[in-house]
C-alpha positions, -999 to 999 in steps of 0.1 A, spaced: -14 -100 -38 -12 -86 -72 -1 -49 -53 25 -72 -28 38 -83 -60 46 -48 -74 59 -38 -40 82 -67 -39 94 -61 -72 107 -26 -62 122 -39 -35 141 -65 -58 153 -36 -76 170 -19 -48 183 -52 -32 161 -54 -3 143 -88 5 107 -95 -4 81 -94 20 57 -121 31 19 -117 26 5 -118 60 -34 -124 59 -42 -99 84 -24 -72 70 -41 -80 37 -71 -82 47 -63 -45 66 -50 -30 36 -78 -46 11 -107 -29 40 -89 6 43 -81 14 7 -118 9 -3 -131 30 26 -100 56 16 -116 55 -20 -156 57 -14 -146 89 10 -119 103 -19 -92 103 7 -56 102 -2 -43 103 30 -50 78 62 -81 70 83 -89 83 111 -75 57 141 -48 42 116 -20 30 115 -23 -2 139 0 4 170 35 -16 162 29 -18 126 34 4 93 14 21 70 21 36 37 -12 51 17 -13 73 -19 -34 78 -48 -25 85 -86 -54 104 -111 -53 97 -146 -40 127 -152 -7 113 -133 23 104 -161 49 87 -140 25 57 -137 42 44 -104 23 31 -77 34 21 -39 61 47 -41 45 54 -2 59 54 29 78 20 44 77 -1 11 117 7 12 119 2 52 147 -28 61 128 -39 96 98 -54 81 88 -90 69 55 -94 67 31 -69 43 -4 -66 25 -10 -45 0 -39 -32 -25 -54 -9 -45 -88 -1 -58 -100 24 -89 -125 49 -79 -134 73 -101 -108 77 -124 -78 72 -94 -60 49 -88 -57 41 -44 -33 23 -30 -25 6 7 3 -7 25 6 -24 58 35 -41 72 53 -51 102 
């Protein structure tokens, strides 16, 4: 929920409507971000995203100075209403996952 709050703050700053949390998308985001982190994978997992949904992924290392999270694909999309977002810190990197429909 904290991650989606960050996405919605960024969307509000851009004049876009807030996204509503979807339990299924949230669950998927939490699972996928943990899987990516423990595998050290900065990109998409095989088999994702689910058809008809949008997925943005990324990571930030402790050496990155800009400190901006969730500047991934689709966080600025205008054709989405529901989302789930999560982040996970592993080995000095913060991984994030954004799923929407």
